[in-house]
LOKEFI-111781 format. One line per 3 residues: number of its first residue (from 1); their letters; for each residue x, y, z of N, C-alpha, C. Coordinates in Angstrom, 1 decimal. Example, Ala and Ser with C-alpha at 12.3 -4.5 7.8 and 13.67 -1.06 7.14 Angstrom:
<recs>
1> as> 13.2/-5.7/7.8/12.3/-4.5/7.8/13.2/-3.3/7.8  12.8/-2.2/7.1/13.7/-1.1/7.1/12.9/0.0/7.9
</recs>
This chain:
<recs>
1> xxx> 0.9/-1.2/0.0/0.0/0.0/0.0/0.9/1.2/0.0  0.5/2.2/-0.7/1.2/3.5/-0.8/0.4/4.6/-0.2  1.1/5.5/0.6/0.5/6.7/1.1/1.4/7.8/0.7
4> xxx> 0.9/9.1/0.9/1.7/10.2/0.5/2.1/11.0/1.8  3.3/11.5/1.9/3.7/12.3/3.0/3.2/13.7/2.7  2.4/14.2/3.7/1.7/15.5/3.5/2.7/16.6/3.3
7> xxx> 3.8/16.7/4.0/4.7/17.8/4.0/5.6/17.8/2.7  5.9/16.7/2.2/6.8/16.7/1.1/6.2/16.2/-0.2  5.0/15.5/-0.1/4.4/15.0/-1.3/5.0/13.7/-1.9
10> xxx> 6.0/13.2/-1.2/6.6/11.9/-1.6/5.8/10.7/-1.3  5.9/9.7/-2.1/5.2/8.4/-1.9/5.9/7.6/-0.9  5.1/7.0/0.0/5.7/6.1/1.0/5.1/4.7/0.9
13> xxx> 5.9/3.7/0.7/5.4/2.4/0.7/5.3/1.9/2.1  4.1/1.5/2.5/3.8/1.0/3.9/4.3/-0.4/4.0  5.1/-0.7/5.0/5.7/-2.0/5.2/5.0/-2.7/6.4
16> xxx> 4.3/-1.9/7.2/3.7/-2.5/8.4/2.2/-2.1/8.5  1.4/-2.8/7.7/0.0/-2.5/7.7/-0.7/-2.6/9.0  -0.2/-3.6/9.9/-0.8/-3.7/11.2/-0.6/-2.4/12.0
19> xxx> 0.5/-1.8/11.9/0.7/-0.5/12.6/-0.2/0.6/12.0  -0.4/0.5/10.7/-1.2/1.5/10.0/-2.7/1.4/10.5  -3.2/0.2/10.7/-4.6/0.1/11.0/-4.8/0.2/12.5
22> xxx> -3.8/0.1/13.3/-3.9/0.1/14.8/-3.8/1.6/15.3  -4.9/2.1/15.9/-4.9/3.5/16.3/-3.9/3.8/17.5  -3.5/2.7/18.2/-2.6/2.8/19.3/-1.2/3.1/18.8
25> xxx> -0.9/2.9/17.6/0.5/3.1/17.0/0.5/4.4/16.3  1.3/5.3/16.7/1.4/6.7/16.1/2.4/6.7/14.9  3.1/5.7/14.7/4.1/5.6/13.6/3.9/4.3/12.8
28> xxx> 4.4/4.4/11.6/4.4/3.2/10.8/5.8/3.0/10.2  6.1/1.7/9.8/7.4/1.5/9.1/7.1/1.5/7.6  7.9/2.3/6.9/7.7/2.4/5.5/9.0/2.8/4.9
31> xxx> 9.0/3.0/3.6/10.2/3.5/2.9/9.7/4.4/1.7  10.5/5.4/1.4/10.3/6.3/0.3/10.3/5.4/-1.0  9.3/5.7/-1.9/9.3/5.1/-3.2/9.8/6.0/-4.2
34> xxx> 11.1/6.0/-4.3/11.7/7.0/-5.3/13.0/6.3/-5.8  13.3/6.6/-7.1/14.5/6.1/-7.7/14.4/4.6/-8.0  15.5/4.0/-8.5/15.5/2.6/-8.9/15.9/1.7/-7.8
37> xxx> 16.6/2.2/-6.8/17.0/1.3/-5.7/16.0/1.4/-4.6  15.8/0.3/-3.8/15.0/0.3/-2.7/15.6/1.2/-1.6  14.8/2.0/-1.0/15.2/2.8/0.1/15.2/2.1/1.4
40> xxx> 16.0/2.5/2.4/16.0/1.9/3.7/14.7/2.2/4.4  14.1/1.2/5.2/12.9/1.4/5.9/13.1/2.5/7.0  12.1/3.3/7.2/12.1/4.3/8.2/10.8/4.3/9.0
43> xxx> 10.7/5.1/10.1/9.5/5.3/10.8/8.9/6.6/10.3  7.6/6.6/10.1/6.9/7.8/9.6/5.7/8.0/10.6  5.5/9.3/10.9/4.4/9.7/11.8/3.1/9.6/11.0
46> xxx> 2.1/8.9/11.6/0.8/8.8/10.9/0.1/10.1/10.6  0.4/11.1/11.5/-0.3/12.4/11.3/0.2/13.1/10.1  1.4/12.7/9.5/1.9/13.3/8.4/1.6/12.6/7.1
49> xxx> 0.8/11.6/7.1/0.5/10.7/6.0/-1.0/10.9/5.5  -1.2/10.9/4.2/-2.5/10.9/3.6/-2.5/9.9/2.5  -3.7/9.7/2.0/-3.9/8.8/0.8/-3.3/9.6/-0.4
52> xxx> -3.0/8.9/-1.5/-2.4/9.5/-2.6/-3.4/10.5/-3.3  -4.6/10.4/-3.0/-5.6/11.4/-3.5/-5.8/12.6/-2.6  -4.9/12.7/-1.6/-4.9/13.8/-0.6/-6.0/13.6/0.5
55> xxx> -6.7/12.6/0.5/-7.8/12.3/1.5/-7.1/11.9/2.8  -7.6/12.4/3.9/-7.0/12.0/5.2/-7.3/10.5/5.5  -6.5/9.9/6.4/-6.7/8.5/6.8/-8.0/8.5/7.6
58> xxx> -8.6/7.4/7.7/-9.8/7.2/8.6/-9.4/7.4/10.0  -10.4/8.0/10.8/-10.1/8.3/12.2/-9.9/7.0/13.0  -10.5/5.9/12.6/-10.3/4.7/13.3/-8.9/4.1/13.2
61> xxx> -8.1/4.7/12.3/-6.7/4.3/12.1/-5.8/5.2/13.0  -6.2/6.4/13.4/-5.4/7.4/14.0/-5.8/7.8/15.4  -7.1/7.6/15.7/-7.6/8.2/17.0/-8.2/7.0/17.8
64> xxx> -7.6/6.8/18.9/-8.1/5.7/19.8/-9.5/6.0/20.3  -9.8/7.2/20.5/-11.1/7.6/21.1/-12.1/8.0/20.0  -12.0/7.5/18.8/-12.9/8.0/17.7/-14.4/7.6/18.0
67> xxx> -14.6/6.6/18.9/-16.0/6.2/19.1/-16.5/6.5/20.5  -15.7/7.3/21.3/-16.1/7.6/22.7/-17.4/8.3/22.8  -17.7/9.2/21.9/-19.0/10.0/22.0/-20.2/9.0/21.8
70> xxx> -20.1/8.1/20.8/-21.2/7.2/20.5/-21.4/6.2/21.6  -20.3/5.7/22.2/-20.4/4.8/23.3/-21.0/5.5/24.6  -20.5/6.7/24.8/-21.0/7.5/26.0/-22.5/7.7/25.8
73> xxx> -22.9/8.1/24.6/-24.4/8.3/24.3/-25.2/7.1/24.5  -24.7/5.9/24.1/-25.4/4.6/24.2/-25.6/4.3/25.7  -24.5/4.4/26.5/-24.6/4.0/27.9/-25.4/5.0/28.7
76> xxx> -25.4/6.3/28.3/-26.2/7.3/29.0/-27.7/7.0/28.7  -28.0/6.6/27.5/-29.4/6.3/27.1/-29.9/5.0/27.8  -29.0/4.0/28.0/-29.4/2.8/28.6/-29.6/2.9/30.1
79> x> -28.9/3.8/30.7/-29.1/4.0/32.2/-30.4/4.5/32.6
</recs>
């Protein structure tokens, strides 16, 4: 999977998709996709990555508390 680094516009090949999908992990392992030679793997901050179409990543990949409001509303209603 490829993402784009927001600040530079460079393509990043994601090497650790489990880190990408886990909101508890703030970084992913990836490498720049440039040139003919494979680049060395690096850590990239998920807040600096977007899809190649410039769309942001889903909140469920980046925010541990993305469902807190819905859960709070459900339990408040059930009580």
